[in-house]
Steps between C-alpha positions, in 0.01 A plus 500: 500500500143609427522805738491728197164364407342592830664843492352576162150380599495643841388861534600525862871469437665840467858545392728696728578746229133578429412623848671838453738479795795606294308816395416589855859486619608810305192708565677693777772600269258596220299707750807682623621571141158639415506723810857627424401569133198696638725697725743588219210586273359732764847662538517554120153647489586729788816612329325562166228692662743710691693571177176613331412732785849645498482557121158667526618727780797609289263578217273706730790693642642584151146563368559247220197297389520128567382304200629165624140371521472521121777248439358219308816297451499235777880487512527859595258479797641414833432135595363463851487127483771240463564366148531125441875518471519687832268262662691195385833649601370566856339148511823331409681699772239415756512133419857495642388613836435245779195512725692633803649787299195683392480742788873586461444561133199727556666709762818536300318594183270753665805665666668527161198612306434801704716719281453388139577712201338301220272220428791273416673590820201340689566169328876528548454563875283192522738271301799628702306427818433146377869454433601637836260262682639204294859602574416527883421128502743287700721325239547129522857390591733423214726204488794722604308618804424145602857383448636801704254438786598130506868564502468769773290272712749213487846511661764649275782301366729783582377547855774512759425331817662298780206270533498183299268500211228246478532285186273638224435839668735688265368516148622681200300610194644209300342251746149630452303291251202623312270261686618656831457841354144427409433369850633828642265698283 
């Protein structure tokens, strides 16, 4: 009854929520998301730099002066870093990935991002890789799958056999109750 009094006065008592264990559980995912975002950002920077070099080579070959360095409007300059919307879009996609799927995602995305045509194509390749990894997960059995498996494993009512049937060995779908169905699952 007076336990709350000792808890309030005692400085040695630490609540379970205050020790930070919950924060430590997700650190692996946060670290992997940060690493993935750094990889995507590096790919974007590489692509933008490659585009700038290609454009300057075209200007040199055509002997046209390149005044792109004079652009003062920020929206006109190529962005080599991820914007906040791009970063949040990629973070949301990464949060759907399980710990054992990171290597599969990285390999799939790197294979797809070798031939990119635009900045948005990099992000689309990543998002489609995330969707493909998620779709490759084994799906949980549906109620129909469980019922089919249960019926196939039991002797069929329509089975033709000369041997006498053991009482209760033949079951139809009507005889299955929901309680038995949940036991099968």
